[in-house]
C-alpha positions in Angstrom: -7.5 -92.8 34.9 -5.5 -93.3 31.6 -5.0 -96.7 30.2 -2.3 -98.5 32.2 -1.2 -102.0 32.9 -2.4 -103.0 36.4 1.1 -104.3 37.2 2.5 -100.9 36.3 0.1 -99.1 38.6 1.2 -101.3 41.5 5.0 -100.8 40.7 5.1 -97.1 40.4 3.7 -94.1 42.2 5.7 -91.6 40.1 7.0 -92.2 36.5 7.3 -91.0 33.0 4.0 -92.7 32.3 0.5 -91.4 32.7 -0.9 -91.3 36.2 -4.0 -89.5 37.6 -4.4 -86.3 35.5 -0.9 -86.3 34.0 -0.4 -85.6 30.3 0.1 -82.8 27.8 -1.9 -84.3 25.0 -1.6 -83.6 21.2 -4.9 -81.9 20.4 -5.4 -83.8 17.1 -5.2 -87.2 18.9 -7.9 -86.5 21.6 -10.0 -89.4 20.5 -7.8 -91.6 22.7 -8.8 -89.5 25.7 -12.3 -88.2 25.0 -14.3 -91.0 26.7 -12.5 -90.4 30.0 -12.8 -86.6 29.6 -16.5 -86.9 29.1 -16.8 -89.2 32.1 -15.1 -86.6 34.2 -17.5 -83.8 33.1 -16.7 -82.7 29.5 -19.8 -81.9 27.5 -18.0 -81.5 24.2 -16.7 -83.8 21.5 -13.1 -84.1 20.3 -14.3 -82.4 17.1 -15.5 -79.4 19.2 -12.0 -79.0 20.6 -9.9 -79.7 17.4 -11.2 -79.6 13.9 -9.5 -78.8 10.6 -12.7 -78.2 8.6 -14.9 -76.5 11.1 -14.5 -73.8 13.7 -13.4 -75.3 17.0 -11.9 -74.4 20.4 -8.3 -74.5 18.9 -9.2 -71.4 16.8 -9.5 -69.3 20.0 -6.1 -70.2 21.3 -2.9 -68.4 20.2 0.7 -68.7 20.9 1.3 -65.2 22.3 4.7 -63.9 21.2 7.6 -66.3 21.6 6.8 -68.1 24.8 3.3 -67.7 26.2 -0.3 -68.5 25.4 -3.3 -66.3 24.9 -7.0 -66.8 24.1 -9.6 -64.8 22.1 -12.4 -63.7 24.3 -14.5 -61.6 22.0 -15.7 -61.4 18.4 -13.5 -58.4 17.9 -10.2 -60.1 18.5 -9.7 -59.3 22.2 -6.9 -61.4 23.6 -6.5 -62.4 27.3 -3.0 -63.5 28.5 -0.9 -63.1 31.7 0.4 -59.8 32.9 3.9 -61.3 33.0 3.5 -62.4 29.4 2.7 -58.9 28.3 5.2 -57.4 30.8 7.8 -56.7 28.1 5.3 -54.7 26.0 4.0 -52.9 29.0 7.5 -52.0 30.0 8.4 -50.9 26.4 5.6 -48.4 26.4 6.5 -47.1 29.9 8.4 -44.0 30.7 9.0 -42.0 33.9 6.2 -39.7 32.8 3.8 -42.6 31.7 4.7 -45.5 34.0 2.3 -48.1 32.9 4.1 -50.7 35.0 3.2 -48.8 38.1 0.0 -47.2 37.1 -1.5 -49.6 34.6 -2.9 -48.8 31.2 -6.4 -48.9 29.8 -7.4 -47.9 26.2 -10.8 -46.2 26.0 -11.2 -47.0 22.3 -9.4 -48.6 19.4 -7.4 -45.4 18.6 -5.8 -45.6 22.0 -4.6 -49.2 21.7 -0.8 -49.3 21.5 1.1 -51.2 18.7 3.9 -53.6 19.6 6.4 -54.2 16.8 7.6 -57.8 16.7 4.7 -59.2 18.8 2.8 -61.9 17.0 -0.3 -64.1 17.5 0.1 -67.6 16.1 -2.9 -69.7 15.2 -2.8 -73.4 14.7 -4.4 -74.4 11.3 -3.8 -78.1 11.4 -1.5 -81.0 12.5 -0.4 -83.9 10.3 1.4 -87.1 11.3 4.4 -87.3 9.0 6.4 -90.0 10.9 6.5 -92.5 8.0 7.6 -89.8 5.5 10.4 -88.5 7.8 11.7 -92.0 8.6 11.3 -93.5 5.2 14.9 -93.0 4.2 16.4 -93.9 7.6 18.0 -97.3 8.1 19.2 -99.1 11.3 22.8 -99.2 10.1 23.1 -95.4 9.8 25.3 -93.7 12.3 23.7 -90.9 14.3 25.1 -88.0 12.3 23.9 -89.5 9.0 20.5 -90.3 10.5 20.1 -86.7 11.8 21.2 -85.3 8.5 18.7 -87.5 6.6 15.8 -86.6 9.0 16.5 -82.9 9.0 16.5 -82.8 5.2 13.2 -84.7 5.0 11.7 -82.4 7.6 12.6 -79.4 5.6 11.2 -80.9 2.4 7.9 -81.7 4.0 7.6 -78.3 5.6 8.5 -76.5 2.4 6.0 -78.5 0.3 3.2 -77.9 2.9 3.8 -74.1 2.7 3.7 -73.8 -1.1 1.1 -71.4 -2.4 0.0 -70.4 1.1 0.7 -67.6 3.5 1.2 -70.1 6.3 4.2 -70.9 8.4 5.0 -74.6 8.5 7.3 -76.7 10.7 7.9 -80.4 11.4 8.7 -81.2 15.0 10.1 -84.4 16.5 8.2 -86.2 19.3 9.0 -89.0 21.7 12.8 -88.3 21.4 12.8 -88.7 17.6 10.4 -91.7 17.4 7.5 -89.7 15.8 7.2 -86.5 13.7 4.3 -84.1 13.2 3.8 -81.2 10.7 2.3 -78.0 12.2 0.7 -75.4 10.0 0.3 -71.9 11.4 -1.3 -68.6 10.4 0.6 -65.6 12.1 -0.9 -62.2 12.7 1.7 -59.4 13.2 -0.4 -56.5 14.4 -1.1 -57.1 18.1 -1.9 -54.0 20.3 -2.0 -53.4 24.0 -5.5 -52.8 25.2 -5.3 -52.9 29.0 -3.1 -53.9 32.0 -3.6 -53.5 35.7 -0.8 -51.9 37.7 2.0 -54.3 38.8 0.7 -54.0 42.3 -2.3 -56.0 41.1 -0.9 -57.9 38.1 2.3 -58.9 39.9 1.0 -58.8 43.5 3.4 -60.9 45.6 6.0 -60.8 42.8 9.2 -62.8 43.5 8.2 -63.6 47.1 5.1 -65.4 46.1 6.3 -66.7 42.7 5.8 -70.5 42.4 3.9 -70.5 45.7 0.4 -71.4 46.9 -1.7 -69.7 48.3 -1.6 -66.8 45.8 -3.5 -63.6 45.5 -2.4 -62.0 42.1 -4.5 -60.9 39.2 -1.9 -61.9 36.5 -3.7 -60.7 33.3 -3.3 -58.3 30.5 -5.5 -57.6 27.4 -4.4 -57.2 23.8 -6.1 -57.1 20.5 -5.3 -58.7 17.1 -5.7 -56.6 14.0 -6.0 -57.7 10.4 -6.0 -56.1 7.0 -9.4 -54.9 5.7 -9.5 -58.1 3.5 -9.1 -60.3 6.6 -5.4 -61.3 6.1 -2.5 -61.1 8.5 -0.7 -57.8 8.0 2.0 -55.6 9.5 0.8 -52.7 11.7 -1.2 -50.1 9.7 -3.7 -47.5 10.8 -6.0 -49.0 8.1 -6.1 -52.4 9.8 -9.3 -53.5 11.5 -10.0 -55.7 14.6 -9.5 -59.4 13.9 -12.7 -61.5 13.4 -12.0 -64.9 14.9 -13.5 -68.3 13.9 -14.2 -68.9 17.5 -13.9 -67.0 20.8 -14.3 -68.4 24.3 -17.5 -67.5 26.2 -16.8 -66.4 29.8 -18.5 -68.2 32.6 -20.0 -66.2 35.4 -20.7 -69.3 37.6 -17.2 -69.6 39.2 -15.6 -73.0 40.0 -16.2 -75.6 42.7 -14.1 -78.4 44.0 -14.0 -81.4 41.7 -15.2 -79.4 38.7 -13.8 -80.7 35.4 -11.4 -78.3 33.8 -9.1 -78.4 30.8 -6.2 -76.2 29.7 -5.1 -75.6 26.1 -1.9 -73.8 25.3 1.7 -74.0 24.2 3.8 -75.7 27.0 7.4 -74.9 26.3 9.6 -77.8 27.5 9.5 -80.8 29.7 11.9 -83.7 30.2 9.7 -86.5 31.6 11.8 -89.2 30.0 15.0 -87.9 31.6 17.2 -90.6 33.0 18.5 -90.9 36.6 21.9 -89.8 35.2 20.3 -86.6 33.9 18.6 -85.9 37.2 21.9 -86.2 39.1 23.6 -83.9 36.6 20.9 -81.3 37.2 21.1 -81.6 40.9 24.8 -81.5 41.2 26.0 -79.3 38.4 23.5 -77.6 36.1 21.0 -76.1 38.6 23.4 -74.9 41.3 25.6 -73.1 38.7 22.6 -71.3 37.1 21.3 -70.3 40.6 24.7 -68.8 41.6 25.2 -66.8 38.4 21.6 -65.5 38.2 21.7 -64.6 41.9 24.6 -62.2 41.3 23.1 -60.9 38.1 19.9 -60.0 40.0 21.8 -58.3 42.8 23.6 -56.1 40.3 20.5 -55.2 38.4 18.6 -54.5 41.7 21.4 -52.3 43.0 21.1 -49.9 40.0 17.3 -50.2 39.6 16.8 -49.0 43.2 18.8 -45.8 42.4 16.3 -44.2 40.0 13.0 -44.8 38.2 14.4 -44.7 34.7 16.7 -47.6 35.3 14.0 -49.5 37.2 11.7 -49.2 34.1 14.6 -50.1 31.7 15.4 -53.3 33.5 12.0 -54.3 34.8 11.4 -57.0 32.1 15.0 -58.2 32.1 15.0 -58.6 35.9 11.7 -60.4 35.9 12.8 -62.9 33.3 16.0 -63.6 35.1 14.3 -63.9 38.5 11.6 -66.2 37.3 13.8 -69.1 36.5 16.4 -68.3 39.2 13.7 -69.2 41.7 12.5 -72.1 39.5 15.8 -73.8 39.6 16.1 -73.4 43.4 12.7 -75.0 43.7 13.3 -77.7 41.2 16.6 -78.8 42.9 14.9 -79.0 46.3 12.0 -81.0 45.0 14.1 -83.4 42.8 15.7 -84.3 46.1 12.6 -84.3 48.3 10.6 -86.4 45.8 13.5 -88.8 45.2 13.2 -88.4 41.5 16.5 -90.0 40.8 15.4 -93.1 42.7 12.2 -93.2 40.8 14.0 -93.0 37.5 16.5 -95.7 38.6 13.6 -98.1 39.4 12.2 -97.5 35.9 15.6 -98.1 34.3 16.2 -101.3 36.2 12.8 -102.7 35.3 13.4 -101.7 31.6 16.7 -103.5 31.7 15.1 -106.6 33.1 12.5 -106.5 30.4 15.1 -106.0 27.7 17.3 -108.8 28.9 14.4 -111.3 28.9 14.3 -111.4 25.1 17.3 -111.7 22.7 15.7 -109.5 20.0 14.9 -106.8 22.6 18.5 -107.1 24.0 19.9 -106.6 20.5 17.9 -103.5 19.8 17.7 -101.8 23.2 20.4 -103.5 25.3 22.9 -100.7 25.0 20.6 -97.8 25.4 21.0 -97.2 29.2 24.8 -97.6 29.0 24.8 -95.0 26.1 23.0 -92.5 28.3 25.2 -93.3 31.3 28.4 -92.9 29.2 27.3 -89.6 27.7 26.4 -88.0 31.1 29.6 -89.3 32.6 31.6 -87.4 30.0 29.3 -84.3 29.7 29.0 -83.7 33.5 32.7 -83.0 33.6 32.1 -79.9 31.5 28.6 -78.9 32.8 29.7 -76.1 35.1 31.8 -74.5 32.4 29.0 -74.9 29.9 26.6 -72.9 32.1 29.2 -70.2 32.8 29.5 -69.8 29.0 25.7 -69.7 28.6 24.7 -67.6 31.6 27.9 -65.6 32.1 28.8 -64.9 28.5 26.0 -65.5 26.0 23.3 -64.3 28.5 25.6 -62.2 30.6 26.8 -58.6 29.8 24.6 -57.5 26.9 27.5 -55.9 25.0 29.0 -59.4 24.3 26.3 -60.6 21.9 25.5 -57.1 20.7 29.0 -56.3 19.6 29.8 -59.9 18.3 26.9 -59.6 15.9 28.9 -56.9 14.0 31.4 -59.6 12.9 29.5 -60.2 9.6 29.2 -56.5 8.9 32.9 -56.0 9.5 33.7 -58.7 7.0 31.4 -57.0 4.4 33.1 -53.6 5.1 36.5 -55.1 4.6 35.6 -56.8 1.3 36.8 -54.6 -1.5 34.4 -56.4 -3.9 31.4 -56.1 -1.7 28.2 -55.0 -3.4 27.8 -51.4 -2.2 24.0 -51.5 -2.3 23.9 -54.6 -0.1 26.5 -53.2 2.2 24.4 -50.0 2.7 21.3 -52.0 3.3 23.1 -54.0 6.0 24.4 -50.8 7.6 20.9 -49.5 7.7 19.7 -52.7 9.4 22.3 -52.2 12.1 21.4 -48.6 12.5 17.7 -49.6 12.9 18.6 -51.8 15.9 20.3 -49.0 17.9 17.2 -47.4 19.4 15.7 -50.6 20.7 19.0 -51.7 22.2 20.0 -48.5 24.0 16.4 -47.7 25.1 16.8 -50.4 27.8 20.5 -50.5 28.3 22.6 -49.2 31.2 26.3 -49.1 30.7 26.9 -49.0 34.5 25.0 -52.3 34.9 26.8 -53.9 32.0 30.2 -52.9 33.2 29.6 -54.4 36.6 28.2 -57.6 35.0 31.3 -58.0 32.9 33.6 -57.4 35.8 32.0 -59.7 38.2 30.9 -62.5 35.9 34.3 -63.0 34.4 35.8 -63.1 37.9 33.2 -65.7 38.9 34.0 -67.7 35.7 37.7 -67.7 36.5 37.1 -68.7 40.1 34.5 -71.4 39.8 35.3 -73.3 36.7 37.9 -76.1 36.5 41.1 -74.2 35.5 41.7 -76.4 32.5 38.3 -75.3 31.1 38.6 -71.6 31.7 39.4 -70.0 28.3 42.6 -68.0 28.0 40.7 -64.8 27.3 39.0 -65.0 30.7 42.3 -65.7 32.5 44.0 -62.8 30.6 41.2 -60.4 31.3 41.0 -61.2 35.0 44.8 -60.9 35.2 44.7 -57.5 33.6 42.1 -56.3 36.1 43.8 -58.0 39.0 44.3 -54.8 41.0 40.8 -53.5 40.4 38.5 -55.3 38.0 35.8 -52.7 38.0 38.3 -49.9 37.3 39.7 -51.9 34.4 36.3 -52.4 32.9 35.5 -48.7 33.4 38.5 -48.0 31.1 37.6 -50.6 28.6 34.0 -49.3 28.2 35.3 -45.7 28.1 37.4 -46.6 25.1 34.7 -48.6 23.3 32.2 -47.3 20.7 29.8 -50.0 21.8 29.0 -48.3 25.0 27.6 -45.2 23.3 24.9 -45.0 20.6 26.2 -42.0 18.9 29.7 -43.5 18.5 28.3 -46.6 16.8 26.1 -44.6 14.5 29.1 -42.4 13.5 31.2 -45.4 12.7 28.3 -46.9 10.7 27.9 -43.7 8.7 31.7 -43.7 7.9 31.7 -47.4 7.0 34.7 -47.6 9.3 35.6 -51.3 9.6 38.7 -50.6 11.8 36.6 -48.7 14.3 34.7 -51.8 15.0 37.4 -54.4 14.5 39.9 -52.7 16.8 37.3 -51.9 19.5 38.4 -53.3 22.8 34.9 -54.6 23.8 34.4 -56.1 20.3 37.8 -57.9 20.6 36.9 -59.2 24.1 33.5 -60.3 23.0 34.7 -62.0 19.9 37.4 -63.9 21.8 34.8 -64.9 24.4 32.3 -66.2 21.8 34.9 -68.1 19.9 36.1 -69.7 23.1 32.5 -70.7 23.7 32.2 -72.3 20.2 35.4 -74.2 20.7 34.3 -75.4 24.1 30.9 -76.4 22.8 32.7 -78.7 20.3 34.4 -80.5 23.2 31.2 -80.6 25.3 29.1 -82.0 22.4 31.3 -85.0 21.6 28.9 -87.3 23.4 25.6 -85.6 22.4 25.0 -88.0 19.5 25.5 -90.9 21.9 23.0 -89.4 24.3 20.5 -88.7 21.5 20.6 -92.3 20.3 20.4 -93.7 23.8 17.4 -91.6 24.7 15.6 -92.4 21.5 16.1 -96.2 21.9 15.1 -96.0 25.6 11.8 -94.2 24.9 11.0 -96.5 22.0 11.6 -99.5 24.2 9.5 -98.1 27.0 6.6 -97.7 24.6 7.0 -101.2 23.4 7.3 -102.4 27.0 3.8 -101.0 27.7 1.8 -101.3 24.5 -1.5 -100.7 26.1 -0.4 -97.4 27.8 -1.5 -94.1 26.3 1.8 -92.2 26.2 2.2 -88.5 25.7 5.3 -86.7 24.4 7.4 -84.1 26.1 6.3 -80.5 25.7 8.0 -78.7 22.8 6.1 -75.4 22.3 3.3 -77.1 20.3 -0.4 -76.9 21.2 -1.4 -79.3 23.9 -4.4 -80.0 26.1 -4.4 -81.1 29.7 -7.4 -82.0 31.8 -8.2 -82.6 35.4 -10.2 -81.2 38.3 -10.3 -78.2 40.6 -8.7 -79.7 43.7 -7.1 -78.9 47.1 -4.0 -80.7 48.4 -2.0 -81.5 51.5 1.7 -80.9 50.9 3.0 -82.2 54.2 2.0 -83.5 57.6 -0.7 -81.3 59.3 -0.9 -78.9 56.4 -3.9 -78.6 54.1 -4.4 -76.0 51.3 -7.9 -75.1 50.1 -8.5 -74.9 46.4 -9.2 -71.2 46.3 -8.1 -67.9 47.8 -10.3 -64.8 48.5 -9.9 -61.0 48.7 -9.2 -61.3 52.4 -5.7 -62.8 51.6 -4.9 -59.6 49.6 -5.7 -57.4 52.5 -3.8 -59.7 54.9 -0.7 -59.6 52.8 -0.8 -55.9 52.3 2.5 -54.2 53.4 3.0 -50.6 52.1 6.7 -50.8 52.9 7.3 -53.5 50.4 6.8 -52.9 46.7 5.6 -56.5 46.2 2.7 -56.1 48.6 1.3 -52.7 48.0 -2.5 -52.6 47.5 -3.8 -49.6 45.5 -6.0 -47.5 47.7 -8.9 -47.6 45.2 -8.6 -51.4 45.0 -8.5 -51.7 48.8 -11.5 -49.5 49.3 -13.6 -51.5 46.9 -12.7 -54.8 48.6 -13.3 -53.4 52.1 -16.7 -52.2 51.0 -17.4 -55.6 49.4 -18.4 -53.9 46.2 -18.2 -57.2 44.3 -21.1 -56.7 41.9 -21.9 -60.0 40.0 -18.3 -61.3 40.4 -18.8 -63.1 43.7 -21.4 -65.8 43.1 -20.2 -67.8 46.1 -20.5 -64.8 48.4 -16.8 -63.8 48.6 -14.7 -62.5 45.8 -12.4 -65.3 44.9 -8.9 -64.5 43.6 -7.0 -67.6 42.5 -7.8 -71.3 42.4 -5.8 -74.5 41.8 -6.4 -77.7 39.8 -4.4 -80.8 39.1 -3.8 -80.0 35.4 -0.4 -80.8 33.9 1.3 -77.6 32.6 4.7 -76.0 32.4 6.3 -72.8 31.2 4.7 -71.6 27.9 1.3 -72.4 29.4 1.4 -69.0 31.0 -1.8 -67.2 29.8 -3.5 -70.4 28.9 -7.3 -70.6 29.3 -8.8 -72.8 32.0 -12.0 -74.1 30.4 -14.9 -75.9 32.0 -16.7 -78.9 30.6 -19.0 -76.7 28.6 -16.2 -74.9 26.8 -16.5 -71.7 28.9 -13.6 -69.7 30.3 -13.3 -70.0 34.1 -9.7 -69.0 34.7 -6.3 -68.0 33.4 -3.3 -70.3 34.2 -0.2 -68.6 35.4 2.0 -70.7 37.7 2.8 -74.0 39.4 3.3 -74.8 43.0 6.5 -75.1 45.0 6.1 -78.6 46.3 5.9 -80.0 42.7 8.7 -78.1 41.0 10.3 -81.3 40.0 7.2 -81.8 37.8 8.9 -80.9 34.5 10.9 -84.1 35.0 8.6 -86.3 37.1 4.9 -85.6 37.5 3.8 -85.6 41.1 0.1 -86.7 41.1 -0.6 -86.0 44.8 1.2 -82.6 44.8 1.2 -81.1 41.3 -1.2 -78.1 41.0 -1.8 -75.4 38.4 -2.4 -72.0 39.9 -4.9 -69.8 38.0 -6.6 -66.4 38.2 -10.3 -66.8 38.7 -11.9 -65.1 35.6 -14.4 -63.4 37.8 -11.5 -61.6 39.6 -10.2 -60.5 36.2 -13.6 -59.1 35.3 -13.9 -57.4 38.7 -10.6 -55.6 38.2 -11.5 -54.5 34.7 -14.9 -53.2 35.9 -14.5 -52.0 39.4 -10.9 -50.9 39.5 -10.2 -49.8 35.9 -13.7 -48.7 35.0 -13.3 -50.4 31.6 -16.7 -51.9 31.3 -16.7 -51.4 27.6 -14.3 -54.3 27.4 -16.6 -56.6 29.3 -19.4 -55.7 27.0 -17.4 -57.2 24.1 -17.3 -60.5 25.8 -19.9 -63.3 25.7 -20.9 -63.8 29.4 -22.6 -67.1 30.3 -24.4 -67.5 33.6 
């Protein structure tokens, strides 16, 4: 149990504070937690987990790409992450002839490992508290705009200075709603190759139906390898690069897990909002979440309609569909659990107690007295525009792909029209745009895009307050009034942006008018400019909200000086710890802490893509050919623990008290999907793949025992 005031424990069962095994802890500050962790079963020291001067566990953990976590599991740079984290790379290498999504992929040697342009592995070098430096020039009488400007300038200066004479990437990030600041120093490797992935029938078993649910039976993993230059430095892809030699790699436990075992998870959780106010919760329930759900539901239906027609389109849109579907279901679950768990009421209780504490002291009232009203006023204003905001974001910026794709040509058009433009710079820019065409059109369907444009603009016009619908949307819907799809067919037929060769031809000619007068470009430009104008209106109260939240969080920390607070997730390395644990979500229902191979066979349904079991995999399980991967008798598939994770932790290692890998985190559970806003100690569970099931699939299904030989197995 984290340090808490006894009175606080009595008052609250759910809160922004630390309860049970809640907390995404900054790894450089674990000395505040280490005694409790050791009492729970940790055999390591804080220095073993995070050290600047010596190799430590942090050196085996990477930020995988832009939004997941991975871990080094061999001395040759072998990386383990989730199948859904590597899904984009698996999809990018897939064709109808070589469908790795359906069939899986396994490299027999280094030469067969597949490069992935743009994929990076980011290692944390060190963390520094720079709060005093960042806030040195800030004064209480500054308005919020000046305060932000001053802080951002200082953050840039600190980051720039820390990066001098190094090859490191540096960034300063705010914590506790702008009450603390930390510098993060990273080393980034840019040659990361695909080594192995099971077929989606294993790696995504259950797919959307089982997503965010327990019990689960999926083997959500993929293997990559980091490469470095011969002199040990990060380098772009080259055939001369060699496998990365890590400072530390995680040994793999062969013991399995038992109930109440201590486990910790290290990774890069993306975003939480545990200090969100009751007003923010109501905004999410009533405006934000339902709008996102409705728009994404239609986008998914459109994609699925065309994906079901042929294999090429299915492969093209597999990753886009999965990304859209993941958080479509997330927002459905979050909305339901925000209501079921009375999160708004919990937040209101916290705010009322905070207000009583503030009003009991004149000095506190002067500093914090207006914070709750600031937050309330900001949401009262912003909620009026929330539906329109999400139609702009989901229906325009993240809607038809041609909108952002064509709008990005605005700068090039300006260069082409400039009679004094440097011809060499212009040609370089043209070459950059040419270089983007293959990647864009490889996974683009004009038929899907046309239907997206037609239907999302109609939805925008129908579902947003009329005074907030931009004129360009009204005009377009009016023009397509008789048949919106037919109108879009004509628009796309006239556009160069629907065909690769037409764009390339216009680029070769340097033809600014061909771009500027293009009907899709004009529509996209008008839509984006309408969005920017709308955002100026929506954002009028954001400074007020920022200030209110900052003062509220600062006051909460002052209100409970003996509590061990943790900051919201913000894609920086964190550690969470807890136990392998079952749970009872509702009356007369109890869930065990693990699932077995029997569940895979019970769920099998050859008529549904989500529940196909490959024949070879099925045969091995029926014959109970488990080898050394079933120390408890049955082959275990997934297990749950009460660790505190969120998106970004996908692919994070689940590590036992001895520092050995026992699992791979990949999901949370349905009953606690309000957890990003309010931790639910009795319900919140992390769903993980048992590492022994991963080894079983690599060995018995893939026959890739050479990869297991790389690992350090601990019995």
